[in-house]
C-alpha positions in Angstrom: -43.4 94.1 -40.5 -44.1 90.1 -39.7 -42.9 87.6 -38.2 -42.6 83.7 -38.6 -43.4 81.3 -35.9 -41.7 78.5 -35.9 -43.7 75.9 -33.3 -42.0 72.7 -32.4 -44.3 69.4 -31.8 -42.9 67.7 -28.0 -41.8 64.2 -29.4 -43.5 61.5 -28.1 -42.0 59.2 -25.1 -39.1 56.9 -26.3 -39.2 53.2 -26.2 -37.3 52.1 -23.2 -35.8 48.5 -22.5 -33.3 46.3 -20.6 -31.8 43.0 -20.1 -34.1 42.6 -16.8 -33.8 40.0 -14.9 -29.6 40.5 -14.5 -28.0 38.5 -11.7 -26.4 40.0 -8.7 -22.7 40.4 -9.9 -24.0 41.0 -13.6 -24.5 44.5 -15.8 -28.1 45.9 -16.3 -28.1 47.2 -19.9 -30.3 49.8 -20.5 -32.3 50.6 -24.1 -33.9 53.7 -25.1 -35.4 54.4 -29.0 -36.7 57.1 -30.3 -36.2 59.9 -32.7 -33.5 60.5 -35.0 -31.1 62.9 -33.5 -32.5 63.1 -29.9 -30.5 63.1 -26.6 -31.4 61.1 -24.0 -32.0 61.4 -20.4 -32.5 58.3 -17.7 -33.7 58.8 -14.3 -34.0 56.5 -11.3 -37.8 56.2 -10.0 -37.6 56.5 -6.3 -36.2 55.0 -3.9 -33.7 54.4 -7.0 -31.0 57.2 -7.5 -30.0 56.6 -11.1 -29.1 59.5 -13.6 -27.3 59.4 -17.0 -27.5 61.1 -20.6 -26.5 58.4 -23.0 -28.8 56.6 -24.6 -28.1 53.1 -24.0 -26.2 52.6 -20.5 -25.1 50.0 -19.0 -24.9 49.3 -15.0 -22.2 47.0 -14.0 -21.9 44.9 -10.9 -25.3 44.6 -10.2 -26.6 44.6 -6.9 -29.9 44.3 -5.3 -29.5 48.4 -5.1 -29.5 48.7 -8.4 -33.0 47.1 -8.8 -36.1 49.5 -9.4 -37.7 51.5 -12.3 -35.6 53.1 -14.3 -37.4 56.0 -16.8 -35.6 58.1 -20.1 -37.0 61.0 -22.1 -35.8 62.2 -25.5 -35.2 65.6 -26.1 -35.8 66.5 -29.5 -34.8 70.5 -31.0 -34.9 71.7 -27.4 -38.8 70.2 -26.4 -38.7 67.0 -24.2 -41.2 64.2 -24.1 -43.0 62.7 -21.3 -40.5 59.8 -19.5 -41.4 56.7 -20.3 -40.1 53.4 -17.6 -38.6 49.8 -17.5 -38.3 47.9 -14.3 -35.3 46.1 -13.5 -35.2 43.0 -11.4 -31.8 41.7 -10.0 -31.9 38.7 -8.7 -29.6 37.7 -5.4 -26.4 35.4 -6.4 -26.4 32.0 -4.6 -24.1 31.7 -1.9 -21.8 28.7 -1.0 -20.8 28.8 2.4 -18.6 25.9 2.9 -18.7 22.5 1.5 -17.9 19.1 3.9 -17.2 15.6 2.4 -17.6 12.6 3.9 -15.1 9.8 3.0 -16.0 6.1 1.0 -17.1 3.7 3.9 -14.7 0.9 2.1 -12.0 1.1 -0.2 -12.7 1.4 -3.5 -16.0 2.2 -2.5 -17.8 5.3 -4.1 -20.7 6.2 -1.5 -18.5 9.5 -0.7 -20.5 12.6 -0.4 -20.0 16.8 -0.6 -22.5 18.6 1.6 -22.8 22.6 0.3 -24.2 24.8 2.5 -25.9 28.3 2.9 -28.5 27.7 -0.4 -32.2 28.6 -0.1 -34.3 25.6 0.9 -36.5 24.0 -2.0 -34.3 25.8 -4.9 -33.4 23.5 -7.3 -29.7 24.1 -8.2 -27.6 22.8 -10.7 -23.9 22.1 -9.5 -21.3 21.9 -11.0 -17.8 21.2 -9.5 -14.3 19.3 -10.8 -12.6 15.8 -9.9 -9.2 15.3 -10.2 -9.0 18.8 -11.7 -11.4 17.5 -14.3 -15.1 18.2 -15.1 -17.7 16.0 -13.8 -21.4 16.1 -15.1 -23.7 18.8 -13.6 -25.8 17.3 -11.4 -29.5 19.0 -10.1 -30.7 18.9 -6.5 -33.1 20.7 -4.6 -32.3 22.1 -1.4 -33.0 21.2 1.7 -32.6 22.4 4.8 -30.2 25.0 3.2 -27.7 22.5 1.7 -27.6 20.5 -1.1 -25.9 16.7 -1.5 -23.4 15.1 -4.3 -23.5 11.5 -3.3 -22.0 8.3 -5.1 -18.7 9.9 -4.7 -15.4 8.3 -4.9 -11.7 9.0 -3.2 -10.4 12.0 -5.0 -9.6 16.1 -4.5 -12.6 18.1 -5.3 -12.9 21.8 -6.5 -14.1 24.3 -8.3 -18.2 24.0 -7.0 -20.7 26.1 -8.2 -24.7 25.8 -8.3 -26.8 27.6 -10.8 -30.5 28.9 -9.7 -32.7 26.7 -11.5 -35.2 29.5 -11.6 -33.2 32.4 -11.8 -30.3 31.2 -13.9 -28.0 33.2 -11.3 -24.5 31.3 -10.4 -23.4 31.2 -7.2 -19.2 31.8 -6.7 -17.1 29.1 -7.1 -15.9 27.6 -3.7 -12.4 26.6 -5.2 -11.3 23.3 -2.4 -9.8 21.4 -2.5 -12.5 18.9 -0.8 -10.2 15.8 -0.3 -12.5 12.5 0.2 -10.1 9.8 0.8 -10.5 6.0 1.1 -10.7 4.3 4.7 -6.6 4.0 5.6 -5.5 0.4 4.9 -4.3 -1.5 8.0 -0.8 -2.0 8.3 0.3 -5.7 7.7 -0.7 -8.1 11.0 1.5 -9.4 13.5 2.0 -12.8 13.2 3.7 -15.8 15.1 3.4 -19.5 15.7 4.5 -21.9 18.4 7.4 -23.5 15.9 9.1 -25.6 16.4 6.7 -28.1 15.9 7.4 -31.8 16.5 6.1 -34.3 13.8 2.2 -35.3 14.7 1.8 -32.4 16.8 -0.1 -28.8 16.6 0.6 -26.2 14.9 -1.3 -22.6 16.2 -0.6 -19.6 14.4 -1.7 -16.2 15.1 -2.4 -13.2 14.3 -3.2 -9.8 15.7 -4.7 -6.3 14.1 -7.2 -3.9 13.9 -10.0 -5.3 16.0 -12.6 -5.2 13.4 -10.6 -6.5 10.7 -11.0 -9.9 9.3 -7.6 -12.1 8.0 -6.8 -14.4 6.0 -3.9 -17.0 6.0 -2.5 -18.6 3.2 0.6 -20.3 2.2 4.0 -19.5 0.4 4.5 -21.3 -2.3 4.8 -24.6 -2.6 3.2 -24.9 0.7 -0.3 -25.1 -0.1 -2.6 -23.8 2.7 -5.4 -21.1 3.3 -7.9 -20.3 6.1 -9.9 -17.6 7.0 -9.5 -17.8 10.9 -8.0 -15.3 12.8 -5.4 -17.9 14.9 -6.2 -21.5 13.1 -4.4 -24.7 14.8 -3.5 -27.4 11.8 -3.5 -31.1 13.8 -1.3 -33.6 13.4 1.7 -31.9 11.9 3.3 -33.4 8.8 6.7 -32.8 7.5 5.2 -31.5 4.3 3.4 -28.7 6.5 6.8 -27.1 7.1 7.3 -23.8 5.5 6.2 -19.7 5.0 2.4 -18.5 6.6 1.0 -15.8 5.5 -1.6 -13.3 7.1 -3.3 -10.6 5.7 -6.0 -8.3 7.6 -9.1 -6.5 5.8 -10.3 -3.7 7.1 -13.8 -1.6 5.6 -12.5 -3.4 2.5 -8.9 -2.1 2.6 -6.8 -4.8 2.3 -3.1 -4.9 4.3 -0.1 -6.0 3.1 0.9 -9.9 4.1 2.9 -10.7 7.3 4.8 -13.8 7.5 6.2 -17.0 9.7 8.6 -19.6 9.0 6.7 -22.9 10.8 9.6 -25.7 11.1 8.4 -29.1 11.4 11.0 -31.6 13.5 11.2 -35.2 12.2 10.0 -37.7 15.0 12.3 -40.4 16.1 11.4 -43.2 14.8 13.0 -46.6 17.0 13.5 -49.2 13.8 14.1 -52.6 16.0 15.1 -53.3 19.8 17.5 -56.4 20.2 18.9 -58.0 23.3 22.1 -59.5 24.2 21.7 -61.5 27.6 23.9 -61.0 30.2 27.2 -63.4 30.4 26.8 -64.5 34.0 23.8 -66.2 36.0 22.5 -62.9 37.8 24.9 -60.6 36.2 24.3 -56.8 35.1 26.0 -58.0 31.1 23.1 -57.6 29.0 22.2 -55.2 26.5 19.7 -54.1 24.2 20.3 -52.1 21.0 17.6 -49.8 19.5 18.3 -49.0 15.7 17.2 -46.2 13.6 17.9 -43.0 15.2 20.2 -40.1 14.1 23.4 -40.9 14.4 25.6 -38.2 16.7 22.1 -36.7 18.3 21.8 -37.7 21.6 18.3 -39.2 23.3 16.5 -39.5 26.5 15.5 -43.2 27.0 12.6 -45.0 29.0 11.6 -48.2 28.8 9.8 -50.7 31.5 11.4 -53.6 33.0 9.0 -56.6 34.4 6.5 -53.6 34.3 8.1 -51.1 36.4 9.6 -47.9 35.0 13.2 -47.5 34.1 15.4 -44.3 33.2 15.6 -41.3 31.8 19.1 -42.5 30.4 20.6 -40.1 28.2 22.6 -41.8 25.1 24.2 -40.9 22.1 23.5 -42.7 18.9 26.9 -44.1 16.7 27.5 -43.6 14.0 25.0 -46.0 12.6 22.0 -44.2 14.5 22.4 -46.7 17.3 22.0 -46.4 21.0 23.1 -49.2 23.4 21.8 -49.5 26.9 24.0 -51.5 29.2 23.8 -53.0 32.4 21.2 -54.9 32.0 19.9 -58.2 34.2 17.4 -61.1 32.7 14.4 -59.8 32.9 11.4 -58.3 30.1 11.9 -55.6 28.5 8.8 -53.3 26.4 7.9 -49.6 26.1 10.8 -48.6 24.5 10.7 -44.4 24.4 13.3 -41.6 23.1 13.2 -37.9 23.1 15.7 -36.2 20.8 17.1 -34.3 23.5 17.7 -31.1 20.7 14.3 -30.7 19.3 12.1 -32.7 22.2 10.4 -34.6 20.0 9.2 -38.0 21.4 8.8 -40.9 19.2 6.1 -43.6 18.9 7.1 -46.4 21.6 8.1 -49.7 20.9 6.6 -52.2 22.5 8.5 -54.9 22.5 8.7 -57.2 24.7 12.6 -57.4 24.8 13.4 -60.7 26.9 17.4 -61.4 28.5 18.0 -64.6 29.7 20.3 -66.3 32.1 23.1 -68.2 30.7 21.6 -72.1 30.8 21.8 -73.6 34.4 24.3 -76.9 34.3 22.6 -79.8 35.4 24.0 -81.1 39.0 27.2 -83.1 38.6 27.7 -86.7 38.8 29.3 -87.9 41.5 31.5 -91.1 43.0 33.6 -92.4 45.4 35.9 -95.5 46.2 34.3 -95.9 49.3 34.6 -98.6 51.3 38.0 -96.5 52.0 40.0 -98.9 55.2 41.1 -97.0 58.7 44.3 -95.3 57.5 43.7 -95.9 53.6 
């Protein structure tokens, strides 16, 4: 009798492959190719612990512990091939530990920054982020001191910040945020006052208070035309045309406040248009008068003047319906330097120099006297 013995040839080692390198958190894909109909066995080379009977296994959520050498054999008709191996590298994923914003230094400025921390010095990163919910052009930065800085940022809300290692293409966790960058606070309207009311010819003083670092701008509200960059300006020799509303704003770090306004009243200066005297009606009498014209009817005025160089008054006198006041009780003299102050506004007129000369009535000549002298005794 005879027996047929079949000796199977041991298959050659399969050809292994992988998608190495893999980023931490990614999926390792192992591949093996070999004989038709073969079965495969994967194992990890110490210290890596791994086993699988799948020809092309996958390992999800890879960690650094999954890095190492993976070996595979094929079984053909009960004959097991030698092992063939492939090395898998698992690169760490960058980790953003924190993102801190720095505000622009001026209103409308674009010198704000985002500082992204937790990175590796000397590594180039591509940074992705959103501004106001809109994705921005990626920025490439090399980490220094464990962080990268995005510069040139304006006021906005920044979210969904991530970095990708330029060498490994591994992408970090997403720092959702938000990180809010704001412009410096807009200052409140300044406090404004003035020395109103002001008499015509006087000085208008405007005052503004606000931030210690602010600059101030004054303007006139139409139809008033005025401008000044002085915090507390003065306007000399005020005219009636300078009455109106003056408004100020303050600017701090480029931020402009709303305006605040103050109304300035200019009171007219009294004007004495004429001074006319009326002589006393008796010698050495005090019935003389001086009438001052050009004033406002019904207003009370304080009147001063000089009599033969000596100061007189003040007298409080009311202007009649024609705008005249009458100084009474005057005797013969030379009257000069008439000044009136309107009591309701405290505005003082210019001096009406005069003189106004009041004279006594003409002295009569000596009478002509005669008699019937001589006269007889008893006559």
